[in-house]
N, C-alpha and C positions, 0 to 999 in steps of 0.2 A: 552170724553170718552174711555178709553181702545178699546171698542168694535167697535165705528167708525173710529179711527184713527191708530192702530196699526197692529188689528189681520185681517187680509185676506181670501178668500174662498181658504179651502184647507188647513190652519192653525190647527191645533190640542194644545189647550189651556187644560194644565194638573194641577189639584191644587190638594195641599194635602188633604183636607177638603171639605165638602158639602157647609157648613156654610160660606166660604171665598167668595162664589158667590153671598151672601146676607143678608140683616136684617132680613128675614121671610120666610116662606114657599114660598107665592105668588110672593117675589123678588126673588127667586131662581130659580122659576118656567119659571118667567118672561125673567131670563137671560141666562136660556139654551132655552128656544126657540127662543129667537131673535141672538141666539148665531149660532145656528141649521139651523136654515132661514139663515143667510148668509154663510153658507157651510162653518162653524168652529166646527173641532167635539173636544167635551169637555171630558176629561178624568180624574175625581177623583180617586186619589189612592185608598181614605179609602171606595171605594165601589167593592165588586166581581166584577160586569158586566162592562165593559168598556165602549161600545159602548150606551151612552145612552141617541140615539136615535133612539134605535133598541127598540123594545115591554117590554121586561124583563128591560131594559136599563130606561125606562120609567116606570117600576114599583118599583123598587128600586128609584129613583131619589125622587119619591112621599114619600115611606115610609120615605126614609134617610131621607128629607127636614122636613117630619113631625117631625122623633124624635128630630129634630136639635132645631126646634122651641119650642117643649116639652119642653126640656131641658133651652131654653131661655125666658121659660116665667115667671116661679119661680127665675131667678136670675132678672128681669127685677121689680117684684113686690116687691122683697127683698129690693131692692136698694131707690124704691120709699117706702117703705115705715121708712127704715132707714132716707131717706128726713124727712119725717115728723114728724118721734120723735127727730129730729136734731133741728127740724125747733119749734117745742112746746117750751114756758117758764119755 
């Protein structure tokens, strides 16, 4: 995994969108926590708060990751529904 092999304490990981860090809200939160525990700063260009380890950054992170998950849920359900209809005779 990139976190264990490429990034080191003091590095800055820059991502364009929060959803690039995980598959769902919990995954994103875990990734951010793991990175910050290792001393790696995470900057998301999509967020108005750059430091995700600050109180404001943590709040923004939770809000935006919840929104990202909310957007993905209907897409996943739509895909499952589509697969079911194509499998029916």
